[in-house]
N, C-alpha and C positions, 0 to 999 in steps of 0.2 A: 204737286196736287194741282189742282184747280179752286180758288177758295171764290167762293157766290157774296160780290158784296154788296145786296139791295140790303141786309143786314144791319150797314153802314150810312146805308141813307134814310136818313129816322124822318125826314119833313115831306119824301117822297112817296104819297101811297100808290098802289100798284097793284087794282084793284082782279087782278089777272096779272098772272106770272111772264106772259109773253112780252109786256108792256113795254120791261125793264130789261134786260137783260145783258144784263152787266158781268161782267168777270175780272179777274186779274190773274196771272202765274205768279204764284210764290214756290218763290225759290226755296232750296235748306243750301247746308253748306259741304252734302253729301249730296253731291249728283245736278245737284239746281244754281241757278245764278244767284249769286246775293242781292238779296233787296237793295244795298247799298248799290249795285250794279243798273238794277229796273227804276230806278225810281231816283230824281234830285228834290234839289230841296226845293224847284216850284214847282213840283208836285203838288206837294201840302201843300203851294200855300193858294186859299182858297181869293185871296184876292182878288176885284178889280176896277177899272178905272172908269163906270157906264155912262162920260162924256164919251172913250173910244169908243167903244160898243158899238158894233151895227145893232140896230131893235128889229125884230121880226116878230110881230103883234099877230096874231092868230082872232078869227069874227067869227061869227056865223056866216061868213058871203067867200070866205079863204082865208091870206094869209099876204101879210105887207111885209117887207123889207125895208127900210130908212138906212142905207150906211154900203159899203162893199165888203163882197166875198161869197153872196149867197144870193138867190136867184127862187124865187116865189111864180109856182103854177097849178093854178087848183085853192088847196088847201095841203099841199106839199113845200116845202120849204126845203132846196138845196145846200148845201154849204160846200165849197171848192176851194178854200181861201185859209189859211193862220189868220186866228183871230177869236176878239173876244164880243159873242153873242149872247147878249137881252135876249134873252122868252118871255112873253108874254100874252095871258088872252086863251081863249077859249072856242077848240073846233069841234064837235063829233063825227069829226075824222081823218083829223089831223094827224101829219108827221115829219120829223125832223128827221133829211135822211142825207150824209153824211160822206162824201167822196173829192179827201182832200188830199191825197196820196200821202206823199209823210210830211204835214204837214202838223200841230199840234191848234189843237181848238181846245175852244175852252165857253162851255153852254151854262149862262147863267138863267137861272129856271127860276121864274117870278114871280111863282103865283096863278103860272100857265095847269092848264086844263082842258086837256089831251084824250080823245078816243082813235081805234083805230079800228075797226073789225077786217080788215086783213093781212094791218103783218106791224112790227112794232111798232109806236111812238117814236122811236129813236131807233134809227135802223144806219151804223159806223158798218161803213162798205169800203172805205180806205183813210187811213190816219197814223199819222205817228202815236200823238196821245190824243184822247179826250177825256177835260177838262168836266167836270160836271161840280157846276151850284151853285148850291142852294141861297138865294135873298131872301132876308128876312121879310117877313108878312104874311104875305098867306101862304093857304097848302101846298103844293105843285101834286096833282094830280095824272096819273098816267094808265091808259087799260088799254090792250089788246084784250075786245069783246072775242073776237072768233068768232062770233054771226055767221062771218058769208065766208 
């Protein structure tokens, strides 16, 4: 059975369901994988070290990256390496694309406000696991409008 985890992200406002397309496969003893085999203690730990994180900042002119493991092009940032990424700012056409093979990526959403007319605001192409952490502070808003 697949369970949508958007309801477990109380401070993420998704104006449209396509903005955050996150699902987790939930196993059962009768035919599925047990939760203890899918998730480690690290998976349940939302802590992060802001001083060690790569900082991704969206603004009206695009996106900038301070640190390693990610590159910016226009208003899209592509994450290709394991690590913690602190995401802030606002973009009317922004996207975080994760293409990190079998790596673990932690996204810390710190009051980011992203809209994307063409695709999901957070697009996971490949990764071992992606952890979404909501920082204390302003509300995070992700919106895929589908206008184009």
